[in-house]
Structure formats: C-alpha cells, structure tokens
C-alpha positions as CSV (number, residue, x, y, z in Angstrom):
1,X,-12.5,13.6,50.0
2,X,-13.2,16.3,47.2
3,X,-16.2,18.3,48.3
4,X,-19.0,19.2,45.8
5,X,-17.5,23.1,45.0
6,X,-13.9,21.4,44.8
7,X,-14.9,18.5,42.4
8,X,-16.8,21.9,40.0
9,X,-13.7,23.8,40.5
10,X,-11.7,21.1,39.4
11,X,-14.0,20.6,36.1
12,X,-14.0,24.3,35.2
13,X,-10.0,24.1,35.4
14,X,-9.9,21.0,33.0
15,X,-7.7,22.4,30.0
16,X,-9.4,21.3,26.6
17,X,-5.7,20.5,24.9
18,X,-6.3,20.1,21.2
19,X,-3.3,19.1,19.0
20,X,-1.5,21.6,17.0
21,X,0.8,19.8,15.2
22,X,2.2,21.9,12.2
23,X,2.9,21.7,8.4
24,X,6.8,21.7,9.4
25,X,6.7,18.2,9.6
26,X,6.7,17.8,6.1
27,X,10.1,18.3,4.2
28,X,10.2,21.8,2.5
29,X,10.0,22.3,-0.9
30,X,13.0,21.8,-2.8
31,X,13.7,24.1,-5.6
32,X,14.9,22.8,-8.7
33,X,17.1,25.3,-10.4
34,X,19.2,24.3,-13.4
35,X,19.9,27.7,-14.8
36,X,23.4,28.2,-13.2
37,X,26.8,29.1,-14.2
38,X,27.9,25.7,-13.1
39,X,25.3,24.1,-15.3
40,X,26.3,26.3,-18.1
41,X,29.7,25.2,-17.7
42,X,28.8,21.7,-18.0
43,X,26.6,21.7,-21.0
44,X,29.0,23.8,-23.0
45,X,31.5,21.0,-22.9
46,X,29.8,17.8,-24.2
47,X,28.1,19.8,-26.7
48,X,31.1,21.8,-28.0
49,X,33.0,18.3,-28.3
50,X,29.2,16.9,-30.1
51,X,29.5,19.7,-32.4
52,X,33.5,19.5,-33.1
53,X,33.1,15.9,-33.9
54,X,30.7,16.6,-36.6
55,X,32.8,19.2,-37.9
56,X,36.0,17.0,-38.0
57,X,34.0,14.5,-39.9
58,X,32.9,16.9,-42.3
59,X,36.2,17.8,-43.1
60,X,37.8,14.4,-43.5
61,X,38.6,13.0,-46.7
62,X,37.3,9.7,-46.7
63,X,39.3,8.4,-49.6
64,X,42.7,9.4,-47.8
65,X,41.5,9.9,-44.3
66,X,43.1,13.0,-44.1
67,X,41.7,16.5,-42.6
68,X,41.5,19.5,-44.7
69,X,44.2,22.1,-43.9
70,X,42.0,24.8,-42.8
71,X,40.6,22.5,-39.6
72,X,42.4,22.7,-36.5
73,X,40.6,20.6,-34.1
74,X,42.0,22.0,-30.7
75,X,41.4,25.7,-31.9
76,X,37.8,24.3,-33.2
77,X,37.0,22.7,-30.0
78,X,38.0,25.7,-28.0
79,X,35.9,27.7,-29.6
80,X,32.9,25.9,-29.9
81,X,33.2,25.3,-26.4
82,X,33.7,28.8,-25.5
83,X,30.4,29.8,-27.7
84,X,28.4,27.3,-26.3
85,X,29.4,28.5,-22.8
86,X,28.6,32.0,-23.7
87,X,25.4,31.1,-25.2
88,X,24.0,29.0,-22.2
89,X,25.1,31.5,-19.7
90,X,23.2,34.8,-21.6
91,X,20.1,32.3,-22.0
92,X,20.3,31.1,-18.5
93,X,20.1,34.4,-17.1
94,X,17.5,35.8,-19.2
95,X,15.3,32.7,-18.3
96,X,16.0,33.0,-14.8
97,X,14.8,36.8,-15.0
98,X,11.0,38.0,-13.3
99,X,9.8,39.2,-16.8
100,X,6.8,37.5,-18.8
101,X,7.7,34.3,-20.4
102,X,7.2,35.8,-24.3
103,X,9.8,38.4,-23.3
104,X,12.2,36.1,-22.3
105,X,12.5,33.9,-25.1
106,X,11.9,36.8,-27.3
107,X,15.5,38.6,-25.4
108,X,17.0,35.1,-25.4
109,X,16.4,34.8,-29.4
110,X,17.6,38.0,-30.4
111,X,20.8,38.1,-27.8
112,X,21.6,34.7,-28.9
113,X,22.0,35.4,-32.6
114,X,24.0,38.6,-31.8
115,X,26.3,36.9,-29.5
116,X,26.9,34.2,-31.9
117,X,27.4,36.8,-34.9
118,X,29.7,38.8,-33.0
119,X,31.5,35.5,-31.5
120,X,31.8,34.4,-35.3
121,X,33.5,37.8,-36.6
122,X,35.7,38.1,-33.4
123,X,36.9,33.9,-33.9
124,X,37.6,34.6,-37.6
125,X,39.5,37.5,-36.8
126,X,41.5,35.5,-34.4
127,X,41.9,32.5,-36.7
128,X,43.3,35.0,-39.9
129,X,45.8,36.4,-37.0
130,X,46.9,33.1,-36.3
131,X,46.5,31.4,-39.8
132,X,46.9,34.2,-42.2
133,X,44.9,33.9,-45.5
134,X,43.2,31.1,-45.0
135,X,39.8,31.7,-43.4
136,X,38.1,35.0,-44.4
137,X,36.7,33.6,-47.5
138,X,34.7,31.2,-44.8
139,X,33.0,33.8,-42.8
140,X,30.0,33.3,-44.2
141,X,29.2,30.1,-43.6
142,X,30.9,30.6,-39.9
143,X,28.1,33.2,-39.2
144,X,25.6,30.2,-40.1
145,X,27.1,27.7,-38.0
146,X,27.3,29.9,-35.2
147,X,23.4,30.9,-35.5
148,X,22.8,27.5,-35.7
149,X,24.6,27.0,-32.5
150,X,22.7,29.9,-30.8
151,X,19.2,28.1,-31.9
152,X,20.4,24.8,-30.8
153,X,21.4,26.4,-27.3
154,X,17.9,28.1,-27.3
155,X,15.9,24.9,-28.1
156,X,17.9,23.0,-25.2
157,X,17.2,25.7,-22.8
158,X,13.7,25.5,-23.8
159,X,13.4,22.0,-23.4
160,X,15.4,22.1,-20.0
161,X,12.9,24.9,-19.0
162,X,9.9,22.9,-20.0
163,X,11.3,20.1,-17.9
164,X,11.9,22.1,-14.6
165,X,8.7,23.5,-14.7
166,X,7.1,20.0,-15.0
167,X,9.2,18.9,-12.4
168,X,8.1,21.8,-10.1
169,X,4.5,21.4,-10.7
170,X,4.9,17.5,-10.0
171,X,6.8,18.6,-6.3
172,X,4.3,21.3,-5.5
173,X,1.3,19.3,-6.1
174,X,2.7,16.7,-4.2
175,X,3.3,19.3,-1.2
176,X,-0.2,20.3,-1.8
177,X,-1.5,17.1,-1.4
178,X,0.8,16.0,1.6
179,X,-0.6,19.3,3.4
180,X,-4.2,18.5,2.5
181,X,-4.3,15.4,3.9
182,X,-2.5,16.2,6.8
183,X,-5.1,19.2,7.4
184,X,-8.1,17.0,7.1
185,X,-6.5,14.3,9.4
186,X,-5.7,17.1,11.7
187,X,-9.3,18.4,11.8
188,X,-10.7,15.1,12.5
189,X,-8.4,14.7,15.0
190,X,-8.8,17.8,16.5
191,X,-12.9,16.7,17.4
192,X,-11.5,13.9,19.4
193,X,-10.3,15.8,22.3
194,X,-13.7,17.8,23.0
195,X,-15.7,15.0,22.0
196,X,-14.1,12.6,24.7
197,X,-13.7,15.7,27.7
198,X,-17.6,16.8,27.0
199,X,-19.0,13.3,27.4
200,X,-16.7,12.3,30.4
201,X,-17.6,15.7,31.7
202,X,-21.0,15.1,31.3
203,X,-21.1,12.1,33.1
204,X,-18.8,13.4,36.0
205,X,-21.7,16.1,36.4
206,X,-24.2,13.7,36.8
207,X,-22.3,11.9,39.6
208,X,-21.4,15.4,41.6
209,X,-24.1,16.2,44.5
210,X,-25.3,12.4,44.1
211,X,-22.0,10.5,45.0
212,X,-19.0,12.2,45.5
213,X,-16.6,9.2,46.7
214,X,-17.3,7.9,43.1
215,X,-17.1,11.4,41.2
216,X,-13.6,11.8,43.0
217,X,-12.2,8.2,41.6
218,X,-13.9,9.2,38.6
219,X,-12.0,12.3,38.2
220,X,-9.1,10.7,38.9
221,X,-9.3,8.3,36.3
222,X,-10.4,10.9,34.0
223,X,-6.8,12.9,34.5
224,X,-5.0,9.8,34.1
225,X,-6.8,8.6,30.7
226,X,-7.3,12.1,29.0
227,X,-3.5,11.7,29.2
228,X,-3.9,9.3,26.5
229,X,-6.3,11.3,24.6
230,X,-3.5,14.0,23.5
231,X,-0.7,11.8,22.6
232,X,0.4,12.6,18.6
233,X,0.9,9.4,17.3
234,X,-0.8,8.0,13.8
235,X,-0.9,4.4,15.0
236,X,-0.7,2.7,18.6
237,X,-0.4,-0.7,19.6
238,X,-3.2,-2.4,20.2
239,X,-2.6,-3.3,24.1
240,X,-2.4,0.2,24.5
241,X,-5.3,1.1,23.2
242,X,-7.3,-1.7,25.0
243,X,-5.3,-0.6,28.4
244,X,-6.8,3.0,27.7
245,X,-10.3,1.4,26.9
246,X,-10.3,-0.4,29.9
247,X,-9.2,2.8,31.8
248,X,-12.7,4.5,30.5
249,X,-14.8,1.5,31.6
250,X,-13.5,1.8,34.8
251,X,-14.8,5.2,34.8
252,X,-18.0,4.0,33.3
253,X,-18.7,0.9,35.9
254,X,-18.4,3.8,38.6
255,X,-21.5,5.0,37.0
256,X,-23.4,2.4,35.8
257,X,-21.9,-0.4,38.3
258,X,-23.0,-4.3,37.4
259,X,-25.4,-3.1,34.7
260,X,-22.5,-2.5,32.3
261,X,-19.7,-5.7,31.7
262,X,-17.1,-6.7,28.6
263,X,-16.4,-9.2,27.3
264,X,-12.8,-9.6,25.5
265,X,-12.2,-12.5,23.4
266,X,-9.0,-11.6,21.5
267,X,-7.1,-15.1,21.3
268,X,-3.8,-13.7,21.7
269,X,-4.2,-11.1,19.1
270,X,-3.1,-8.4,20.6
271,X,1.1,-8.6,19.9
272,X,2.1,-7.0,16.5
273,X,-0.9,-4.9,15.7
274,X,-1.9,-1.3,15.6
275,X,-4.8,0.9,15.7
276,X,-5.6,4.6,15.5
277,X,-5.9,5.8,18.6
278,X,-9.0,6.1,20.4
279,X,-11.1,4.2,18.2
280,X,-11.7,1.1,20.3
281,X,-12.6,3.5,23.1
282,X,-15.0,5.3,20.9
283,X,-17.0,2.5,19.6
284,X,-17.3,1.3,23.5
285,X,-18.3,4.9,24.2
286,X,-20.9,5.0,21.5
287,X,-22.3,1.8,22.9
288,X,-23.0,3.1,26.0
289,X,-24.4,6.8,24.6
290,X,-26.7,5.5,22.2
291,X,-28.2,2.4,24.2
292,X,-30.3,2.3,27.5
293,X,-28.5,0.8,30.4
294,X,-30.6,-0.2,33.4
295,X,-31.4,-3.3,36.0
296,X,-33.7,-4.3,33.1
297,X,-31.7,-3.8,30.5
298,X,-28.1,-4.5,31.3
299,X,-25.7,-3.7,28.2
300,X,-23.3,-6.3,27.4
301,X,-20.6,-5.5,25.3
302,X,-18.2,-7.8,23.3
303,X,-14.6,-7.0,22.2
304,X,-13.1,-9.9,19.7
305,X,-10.7,-10.7,17.0
306,X,-11.7,-12.1,13.3
307,X,-10.0,-14.2,11.2
308,X,-9.5,-11.5,8.8
309,X,-7.4,-9.1,10.8
310,X,-9.6,-7.0,12.1
311,X,-11.5,-6.3,15.5
312,X,-15.1,-6.5,16.1
313,X,-16.9,-4.3,18.9
314,X,-20.6,-5.6,19.1
315,X,-23.3,-5.0,21.4
316,X,-26.9,-6.0,21.4
317,X,-29.2,-3.2,20.4
318,X,-31.6,-1.2,23.3
319,X,-31.8,2.3,21.6
320,X,-32.7,5.4,23.6
321,X,-36.0,6.5,22.8
322,X,-34.0,10.0,21.6
323,X,-31.2,8.3,19.7
324,X,-32.7,8.6,16.3
325,X,-31.3,11.6,15.7
326,X,-27.7,10.3,15.7
327,X,-25.7,11.4,12.9
328,X,-23.0,8.8,12.9
329,X,-20.2,11.6,12.8
330,X,-18.0,9.5,15.2
331,X,-17.8,6.1,12.7
332,X,-17.7,8.2,10.0
333,X,-14.8,10.4,11.5
334,X,-12.7,7.1,12.1
335,X,-13.3,5.9,9.0
336,X,-11.5,8.8,7.4
337,X,-9.2,8.5,9.7
338,X,-8.5,4.9,9.1
339,X,-8.6,5.9,5.2
340,X,-6.1,8.8,5.2
341,X,-3.4,7.4,7.4
342,X,-3.7,3.6,6.9
343,X,-6.0,3.0,3.5
344,X,-8.6,1.0,5.2
345,X,-11.9,1.3,5.9
346,X,-14.1,0.3,9.1
347,X,-17.3,-2.0,8.4
348,X,-20.3,-1.4,10.1
349,X,-23.4,-4.1,10.5
350,X,-27.0,-3.8,12.0
351,X,-29.4,-6.1,11.7
352,X,-31.7,-4.6,13.9
353,X,-30.7,-6.9,17.1
354,X,-27.1,-6.5,17.1
355,X,-24.7,-3.5,16.3
356,X,-21.2,-4.4,15.5
357,X,-18.4,-2.2,14.0
358,X,-15.1,-3.8,12.5
359,X,-11.7,-1.8,12.7
360,X,-8.9,-3.0,10.6
361,X,-5.8,-4.4,12.5
362,X,-2.9,-2.6,11.0
363,X,0.0,-5.5,11.0
364,X,3.4,-4.0,12.5
365,X,5.2,-4.3,9.1
366,X,2.5,-1.9,7.6
367,X,2.8,0.4,10.7
368,X,6.2,0.7,10.7
369,X,6.1,1.9,7.1
370,X,3.2,4.5,7.9
371,X,4.7,5.7,10.8
372,X,8.1,6.0,9.1
373,X,6.4,8.1,6.5
374,X,5.2,10.4,9.2
375,X,8.6,10.6,11.5
376,X,7.4,8.6,13.9
377,X,8.8,5.3,15.0
378,X,7.4,1.8,16.2
379,X,9.9,1.8,19.1
380,X,8.9,5.3,20.4
381,X,5.3,4.4,20.3
382,X,5.5,1.3,22.1
383,X,7.1,3.2,25.1
384,X,4.9,5.5,25.3
C-alpha cells in the first residue's frame, strides 16, 4: 500500500499530456503550373491545325473545289505550329516571371508582336526561296496574319492565367478552411485533458490522508483511465466510451459510495454507433460536479438511448449553492466538437427538476466517411 508521501509524489509525476497533432495530416497544396514547355507544345499543335484549316477554307475555290496554287498545306501547317509554339513559349516564360502583372502583360504583348513580325519576314523569305516569285507580294497580309496569331496567343494565355489563378485561390481557400477547422478542433480537444486530469487529481487529493486504501485504488484506476483520454481518434465506438465512463464511475464510487448510482438503459443500441471521445464521461462528470451528493441527497444518473439516434444523460437537479457561476464551458466545447467533426449538435433541456443532455449517435456508415476524411479507419478505432 502506498503511503501519503508516495501518493503525493505520484500525483506530482503525473504527466499532463496534450495532443500535439500537426497540420501534416492535411494534404500538401499542389501547385497548378500550366505554363510549361510541354503545354506550349501541346497547345501549339491544335491551334496551328485550326488556323491552317481556316486558311485552307479561305483559299478554297468553292466552284471548282480546288486550292489556290500559292497555298501549300504542309508548309503552312508547319509554320503555323512553329509560330504558335514560339509565341506560347515566350509568353509563358514572361507570365512565370516575378515582375508585376502589368509589366508581364506589357512585355508579353511587345515581345509577341515582335516575334510574330520577325517570324513572318523569315517565313516569307523561306517560302520565296522554295517557291520563287510567288509570295513576296503577300508579305503585308502575312505580317498582319502573324500579328493576329500573336494577339490570339496572348488572349489564350491570359485566359489560362486567370483560370489557373482562380484554381489556385480555390485550393488555397480550401486548405485554409481545413487548417482553420483543424486548429479549432485541436484547441477544443486540448482543453479536455487538463480538465479531466485537474478534476481527477482534485478528487484524489481529497482521499489522501483520509482513506489511503481508496486513494491507492483510485490512483491505479486513474492511470488506466487516463490512457483513454490521450487517444487521437475523432470518433470512438459507443461501447468504448461507455467502458471508459464505467471506469470513471468506479473511481467516483470509491469517493461517494452508495450515494452515487447510474442507470443504463441502452436497448442494445451500443453496436454500430460512434460518439466523440470523452463525451458521455464528461456529462456524467458534470452531473457529479454540479450537484450535491450525500446521504440525504443521493444522485442517480440515467444513461439511455432515445428513438432518434441520440443518447440522453440526465439527472435530477440538486445544485450546489456555489454553482450559479457555472459557465457551461464543457457543454459548449462538446457542441463545437460535434459541429466540427460530424456537423451535429447536442441538445440541452432543463425544466428546473431534471437536467438532460442529448448527444448524437453517429451511425457506422457516416462515422466511416468522417474517419476516412481524417486519415483514420474504423477497424483501427475498434482495435483501440
């Protein structure tokens, strides 16, 4: 049997373990980068084909269904694709730079028009060498055509830029929302361990020196019970939560004896349902904390299933005289945790004689979806 000093030493050495889950559980933000050499090549081919087909239709004699002799399909297609590729490559490189957006589009426009004009002169020289005397007369229209290609390239790039920025902002907003929800949930969760440990150690402190045998049993049970409070699951099977609650009640009965009793009427609803961790136990603890428990005023807590997938924890009200300042932080915490994890809310009823809190029971199918979104599996939870 531990003596008084050993019990106090054990309390001093009890670790206050807070959950330190990091944001690493969130998927890293994937950067959407459409402005690559490969994409420039992929985009230049279909745009070059479309332009060549349009030019072909313009050179087609609808009466004889013959092409103009100065139109050379393969050469025209190759030059159009090459020009689009050079323009996309240049404009993409400017868009990816770190200068201001305004200067990016100014430089992209000037550079693209310069490339288009230069390419038009070179391509016309090549055509003149291959088909002497045929094409120099069309140099003005070719420069205009290639300038329109440059403008089209810039417009396509601007559209891609706006779409990519929108996509990037949506991804960033989604990540920020996920981080915000996780931080809020972790903040709420971090309040549970100190809350549970503080109240448990207060009870243990009251036993030390008055009943060391019970204090030793209480400490042994506390060590076993505390393992449950440091788990990292968002939801737990209802049987696990009830087992934890019963272990907690064992400790409380060491202190209160026959003055504390619990009635459980679950109608075999335990299997297949989940709750958030430390929910039933917290409600039982609140009933014990806020009500008088004595020979004259024994406390009976009822845990029963309802007909609408919830669990009702109720007790007759025999409030302590100094309990008027209670702020209901624990209930508010629980309601927010249910909202963040399962999009559910608890229900509180107080008619002046009976205080009742209903907590939602999460069906296995919905629990599986919630846990999978948080990187957990029901099979792993059940094995806890």
